[in-house]
C-alpha positions as CSV (number, residue, x, y, z in Angstrom):
1,M,-2.4,8.6,-12.7
2,A,-0.9,5.7,-10.8
3,F,2.3,6.1,-8.9
4,S,4.7,3.7,-7.1
5,L,6.6,3.9,-3.9
6,T,9.2,1.5,-2.8
7,L,9.9,0.3,0.8
8,N,10.1,-3.5,1.5
9,G,8.4,-4.0,-1.8
10,E,6.5,-1.9,-4.4
11,I,3.3,-0.2,-3.6
12,L,1.1,0.9,-6.6
13,Q,-2.0,3.1,-6.2
14,K,-4.5,2.3,-8.9
15,A,-6.8,4.7,-10.6
16,D,-9.7,3.6,-8.3
17,G,-7.8,4.5,-5.2
18,S,-6.9,1.0,-4.1
19,Y,-3.4,-0.1,-3.4
20,M,-1.5,-3.1,-4.7
21,L,1.6,-4.3,-2.8
22,F,4.4,-6.4,-4.5
23,P,6.0,-8.8,-3.8
24,I,4.9,-9.1,-0.2
25,A,1.2,-9.7,-1.0
26,K,-0.3,-10.0,-4.4
27,Q,-3.6,-8.7,-3.4
28,I,-5.5,-5.4,-3.5
29,A,-6.3,-3.6,-0.3
30,H,-8.7,-0.6,-0.1
31,I,-7.2,1.6,2.6
32,S,-9.0,4.9,2.5
33,Q,-7.1,6.4,5.4
34,F,-3.9,6.3,3.3
35,C,-5.1,8.6,0.5
36,I,-1.6,10.1,0.1
37,L,1.6,8.1,0.5
38,T,5.0,9.9,0.3
39,H,8.6,8.7,0.5
40,G,8.6,10.6,3.9
41,A,6.1,8.3,5.4
42,P,7.1,7.0,8.8
43,Q,8.4,3.3,8.9
44,K,5.5,2.4,11.2
45,V,2.9,3.6,8.7
46,W,4.5,1.3,6.0
47,A,4.6,-1.6,8.5
48,D,0.9,-1.0,9.4
49,L,0.1,-0.7,5.7
50,I,1.9,-4.0,4.9
51,L,0.2,-5.9,7.7
52,E,-3.2,-4.8,6.6
53,M,-2.4,-5.7,3.1
54,K,-1.3,-9.2,4.1
55,S,-4.5,-9.7,6.1
56,P,-7.4,-11.4,4.2
57,L,-9.8,-8.9,2.6
58,S,-13.2,-8.8,4.3
């Protein structure tokens, strides 16, 4: 089941395990190291996640 978390934008985890971030970047990032995201995640983790999502997918 998908779930959403909010901080600087909405992060949705899709059924295939990828993440989609709105509205900062409308693209999908596959980030295996963030298998579980919680509201208690450190700000830096979110910042790194957002930066990685904004980068072009390889």
